[in-house]
C-alpha positions, 0 to 999 in steps of 0.5 A, spaced: 180 826 609 180 829 602 183 825 596 188 831 593 189 826 587 182 825 586 181 829 579 175 832 581 178 836 586 182 839 581 176 841 576 172 844 582 178 849 584 179 851 576 172 852 576 172 857 582 178 860 580 174 861 573 169 864 576 173 868 580 176 871 573 169 872 570 167 876 576 173 880 576 174 881 568 166 883 568 167 889 574 174 891 569 169 892 564 163 896 568 169 900 571 172 902 564 165 904 561 164 908 568 170 912 567 169 912 559 162 914 560 164 920 564 169 922 561 165 922 554 160 926 557 164 931 561 167 933 553 160 933 550 158 938 557 164 942 555 162 943 547 155 944 549 157 950 554 163 953 549 158 953 543 152 956 548 156 961 551 159 963 543 152 963 540 149 968 546 154 973 545 157 973 551 164 970 549 165 976 546 163 981 550 168 977 556 174 976 552 175 982 548 172 986 553 177 984 558 175 985 566 176 980 571 170 975 569 175 974 563 180 971 569 176 969 573 173 964 567 180 962 564 183 960 571 177 957 574 178 951 571 186 950 574 182 952 581 177 945 580 183 941 578 187 943 584 181 942 589 180 935 586 187 933 585 189 935 592 183 933 596 179 927 592 182 923 599 177 927 604 172 929 598 165 924 597 164 921 591 158 926 591 163 931 592 168 929 586 162 928 582 160 935 583 167 939 582 167 934 575 161 937 572 162 945 574 170 943 572 166 941 564 162 946 565 168 952 567 172 949 561 166 950 556 166 957 559 174 957 558 175 954 551 170 958 548 175 963 546 176 958 541 170 960 536 173 967 537 180 964 533 178 959 528 173 957 523 168 952 525 170 947 520 177 946 523 174 946 530 170 940 527 176 936 523 180 937 530 175 935 534 173 929 530 181 927 528 182 927 536 176 923 537 178 917 532 186 918 535 183 918 542 179 911 541 185 907 538 190 909 543 186 908 549 185 901 545 191 900 545 193 902 552 188 897 554 190 891 551 197 892 550 201 887 554 207 891 553 208 895 560 207 903 559 210 906 565 217 907 563 214 911 557 209 914 562 216 916 566 219 919 560 212 923 557 211 926 564 218 929 563 216 931 557 210 934 559 214 939 564 218 941 558 212 942 554 209 947 560 217 950 560 217 951 553 210 954 552 211 959 558 218 961 554 214 963 548 208 967 551 214 972 551 217 970 544 211 970 541 215 966 535 210 962 530 215 957 528 217 956 535 209 955 537 208 949 531 214 945 534 210 946 541 203 943 538 206 938 534 210 935 540 204 936 545 200 932 540 205 927 540 206 927 548 199 926 550 197 922 545 202 918 548 199 919 556 192 917 553 195 909 551 199 910 558 193 913 563 188 908 560 193 903 562 194 905 568 187 906 569 186 899 568 191 896 573 188 901 579 182 897 578 186 891 581 186 896 588 181 899 588 175 894 586 169 893 592 172 898 596 169 905 598 174 909 594 172 905 587 167 911 585 172 916 587 177 913 582 172 912 576 172 921 578 179 922 578 181 917 572 176 920 568 179 927 569 185 924 567 183 922 560 178 927 559 184 932 560 189 928 554 182 928 549 182 935 550 189 938 550 190 933 544 184 936 541 187 943 543 194 942 540 191 939 533 187 945 532 194 950 534 197 946 528 192 945 522 187 949 524 185 955 520 183 963 523 176 965 522 176 971 517 
């Protein structure tokens, strides 16, 4: 019969628990690294496509001349997001990967318009400011012991309000109102960056080792990508200088 008072038994149990904890931590680091690799690669692909589309002269032709292609490029990213969000349970990891890269390319084509409006220096400054802010906020979301769930609920409600306000401003065309929307947008997506990072970290416990882990990595990267891009656009609208 086992001697449960034997301290060696407790030491063996602690060692096994430590090994399991170490394996979990290693898996979590690998999971988060994959998420960030996808997210950063997607942002860089978007930037390259946007710049290339502008330098080729095609962006000016499409968006200035108008036509159906302009609207296809504008709404294609939204269509891909809906497809990924509502179809992720039925899609394979490879399909989601293809859609993610397709989304990054479509966003690059759509966002090429910022080069027609803002100066290159303003775009670069907004990009690096966003990168620095995103890195700090995501790190805080990953390391903090504070539960950000309540903040996430508040931010999502704020996001709905932000969308409504933006739609209203399409008709009002108010400059001061636009600045307020941009400032609030920066704050909302800054908060969502921290909240989504914590949520993605917690998600690993549910998907680790399952067939859904690969899909979770891609969808998590998509969430952080959207946080980054939206924060960048609001910073650009708030502080960017118009191209003369």
